[in-house]
N, C-alpha and C positions, 0 to 999 in steps of 0.2 A: 433496400434503401437507409444508407446510415441514420443511425437514430438523435433525436431530435437535441440536441448537448448546447441550449441556450439557457440558463440561468435566471430563475425563476426570482423576482421581485418579492423579498417579502412582507407577508401582507398580517396583518392581523389579525389571529384567530376572534372570532364571537365572545370569546369569553377574555381576554386578553386586556379589556380595559381601554384607555383613553394612551397609555402609554405604552406600544408594543416593544416584551424585550428586556424592560426596566427590568431595577433591580442589580443582584447578584448575581445574574447568571443561573446559578444551579438552584434555585428556588427559583426562576422565570418558565413559563410554561409555553407564553407570546412565541407568535412565530405564523408559518405557515401552517396551513391545513394540514394534515397527510395528502404523500404524493397519490396519483394518478392513479383508476384499474387494471386490475391482476393481469396480465399477460399470460399466454399460453403456460401450460402446465410443463415441464421439462423435468427427465430424469435425474435424482438426485434424493440428496436424502431430508429430511422432511425438515418447513421450515423453521428455523429458529427465533423465537419471539416472539409475540402478537400485536407487530407494530403493521402498518398497511402494508398493503400485496404490489409488489413494485412492478414493472413494464418492465418490455423485452424490446417494443419499439415503440420508434416514430412517425407521421408518414413527412415530415420535413424534411430539409434538408438544414445542417449543421449552421450558422452566421460565422464569414471566412473574419480566419485573424486577423489583428490591426497586421501589415503589409512587413513593420518593424520586427516583428517576433517576438513584440515585449505586450506585456497582455492587457500590461495599462496606459500603451499607447490607443490613440484613435476612441479614447470613451470606451463607455461600457457597451454602446453597440458593437460595438467591430470584437470586440472576445469571443473567441473559440476555445474550444479542449483543444484542435489543431489549431496551436501555431507554426506558425510560417519562419524556416528556418533551414540552414544546408539540408536539412532530412526531408525522406520522405515520410508520406501519411499513406496507409493502405492497412485496410479491416481480410484477415484470414480465419475459417473458422477449426474451431479446436472441443474436441471435448464434446460436444452439443452443445457453443454457441457461436458466439462474431466475438472478438478480437480484434481490437486495437492497438499498433505497435506503429511507431515509429523508427525509419532504419535510416542507418546512415554506411556507408565504409564498404569493404571487402576483406574476404578472407577467413581465420577461424572467427565463429559466429560467441559472441560474450550478449549476454541476456540480460536486462536489466526491472525491476523485480520491486515496485517503492514499495511503500509505508502506507500509514495512514498518517491525513490526511489528507496525502499526494498524491497525484498520476502519477502519467511518462514524467513532463517537462522535468518530476524534480533533477533526471538524469539529463540535463542537457551539459552541464559542463563534460560527463562520461562518453557523452554521444562524439564529441566530434572529438577529443580530446586521444580516441581506441580507435577513433577510423583513421585521423592522422597517422596513429602507429600498425596500422597496418591489418585493423581489425571488421569484421560485420558486426558493428555495435547496432544491438536493438533493445530501448525500453517497452514496453509491455506493460498496456491497459486492466488489470486485475481484472474477473470478473467481478460487473456491479457498480466501474467506477467510471470518470472519464469516457473513450467515448466505445470501449466494449458495452455489450450486451447486459440492460439488468431482468436477472434469472428468478425464480418466485424462488427456486431451491435449488441450492448447491454450494452453500458457506462454507461448510466442515471442510477442517484443515488436507484432508487427504484427495478431495474433491479436486479443488484448490488447487492444489499442487499437482496433479492432470491435468490442468487447464497449465500447468505452464510448461510441464515436461512432452502436449501434445502440440504446443508450438512450436516447439524447435523441432518436431516431428515435420511440422504442419509450413515450418521455413526450409522443408526440405536437405535439413540437418542430423548426421548420425548422434552428433554429441555440442554443448556446448558448456564453455565460462558460465557460471548460474553466480548476479551476483546479486543480493537482495534488501533490504533495510525491512527495517523494524520487523510488520505481518507482512512485509513478505520475505523479508531473511528467514522467518517464522517456515513461512512454505519454501523457503532455500532448504531447512535444514530437513522438511520433510521430504522433497523433492526428490533427494541425496539417498533416503534409505528405503522412498518407491520404485526408485527408478535410474537405480545403482549402477547402469552399461551411458543411463545420456547423459552424465553430471561427468562434463572433466576433470573440473575445479569447481569449488565453491567460495565464496566471501560473501562474510555472512558480517553482516553491517547494526547495528542497536536492536541487538536480538538476543536472546539466548538458546538456550538448545531444550525444544520443547520437557522436556522432564524436567530440568533444570528450573520452569518458568513455575510451570507446577506443583513442584515442591515448594517455590519460593514464597508464590502465592499462596499454601499452602500453611507453611513456618513459618514464616515472613512477617512482620509487622511493620517493617518498613517496605516491605514491599507491597504491599500488599495497600499500605496506604498512597501508594508513588500511581496504583492503576486505580485511582477513586473516579476518574473519568470514565473507568474500563463498567464501572461498579455502578453508576449511573445512565450505563445505555441498559444495562438490565430491563427495565420500566420498557413498559407497551406504551406508543404514539408518542410522550413528552420527551424524550431522546432526536427526535431527528425536527422536533418542529424546534425547539433551542437553539440543536446547529444550521440553522437556516438564518433563522430569527435575526430581525436587524441585517440583511446583505453579509449573513456570515459572522458577526462579532465574536460568538464563541470561538468557534474553530482560528482564530485572526488570535484572538488573547493562547487560543492553547501555543500556536504558534509562535508568539513570542515569548510565554515563558519556556516554552520546553528549549532550547537554543544556551549554545554562552555566551561568553561578552560579541561574538563574531555578529552572533545573533541571521535572521535572514532580511534579504532584499526587499525593497515596498511591490517589485513589480512579484515576487512570488507568495507573497502572503497577501497581495490580488489573485491572482490567479487560483490557488489553493480555495480560497474563501468561495469565489467565482464555481469553481467546482464542484463543493460541495449543495452546488443551490440547482442542479440538470436533478430535474426529477426523479424523483427514485434513488440516486445516488445518498440523503443523508441514513435514505435504512438500508441500501443495501450493503456500504459501507461498512458500516456498523453489526453486521448479523453475523461474522466470524470470532466477534469480541461476546456477543452471546453465548454463541457456540461454546467458546471458551469453557466460561462457568458455569453454564449448567448443565454441561459434559460431565465434570469431574468428578457426580457421586454415579454416574450411567452406564450403564455398560457398557456403550461405544466409546464411552472417553478411554475410563477405562483398559478399553481394548486399544485403544491409540496409543496408550502411554505404553503397554505392551511390546505394542509394535514401533515402537521408536525405541528399544534396550539396540537394536541394531547397529554394530559398528558401521561408520560412511568410509566407504572407499574414496572420497575424493579428496584430494588434497587439499586444505581447508584455513584460509585469510578468514582470523574473527577479528572486527574491527567495533571498537567500544569508545564512548567518548566521557572520559573521564567524571564531566560535570552532567551528565543523564539525567535528569531527575524523571523520568518516569521508568525507565526499562534502567536498576543500580548498574554499577558496573561490578559490584560483587553477587547478583544475581546470574551478571551474563559470564563470569569467571568462571574454567570450568567445563565447556563446552569439549575440550578437548580429547576430557574423557570419550570420547561417544564419537571421533577420531582414528580411525584403523591407517594412519597417508599420516604424512607431513602437515606440521597442523604450525602457524603461529599465531600469536593473537600481539595484538596490537591497539593500547587505552593511550589515546588521545588525550592529553592534559590539557583544561580551560576549555573543551569542547562539551559541545548538547547534544541531544539528541539526533542530530541532524549531519553530522557529518560531510559525506560528499555535496554539503553546499557551504553550510559553514566553515569549510577549508577546504574546497575542492581543490587544489593542489597539492596540497600533501596527501590527501586522501587518493586522487590519482593516480601519486606519483608511488604509491600504495596497491595498486588495483593493478598497476600495467609491468610494476615489478614482478606481480603475486603468477598472472598470467602468461607474462614471458617466462616462466620458469619452468610453466605445464603444459607447454604447448604440444609437446607432443604425449 
């Protein structure tokens, strides 16, 4: 039975006062009470954080999407994570969980992995362009997000990368061109290290190599300050409540402040605000960030950093917005040090954290050229 994907309307918490969510956001604890009860345990790493335990599934069918495919069309009642369009939605099993994908076209597989706070719909422009160019384009919802399972454990980068390579196998493919944005880009780096035979080419967007990011967070005050939201995620309970309060107003502010002059269209901002309100998504989606900082001095984090020294054998396209306020361009620069294959760095002037949405035509042209060069 598919996950219940109906957004939860914001409700004031008992201690939120008369105006829930008021104030600067950083100081407001108002919003939803923590999401529902814990689901069944699955094997994995110990849970990060002390927030509410996520659920794995539910008994109701998801609300259908508006017929136009626009999440803003048809009102709140019509919104669904499975927006209609030329693509096909389906679920498949991989690495002990169920994953939702949107699929379009036939040919060599290109797997698209979103970042935070997005879900599969972030790749709507690339899905159609890749299919028209003769590729099998598949956009994945990561564990804990969109239409995929919310499991109580498994949000460390190693397990999430195995989710990605497991999905490739479940699609019946031996290899794929892997494209990842932000946190999805971090996982793309990890997947290329852990399962090199599965990755035909790599495209990383707005994501530094994990070792570069670790170094920057330990030594670079500017990058540390740019990750202020990640620092806020380390607290128990409060971040989840803030993210969904007032119809996910804080997520909307993040989205608009992280873009360049082109910005994101209103429909996209609406969709991501709705998606974060699906029960347990706020908690599950920030668990990888909790692992990132809390593992810095732990044996598992140190071991992970050492493992990431292994050279990447997949040809790699590295795309970065010059105006990205979250992942600073000088932090991302230098990823080629870890690539023992063709490597291309592309810095896009005036583009923020979401190149695939801010300048979709320019980004898609770069992507098509790269995967076209490495079909064989």
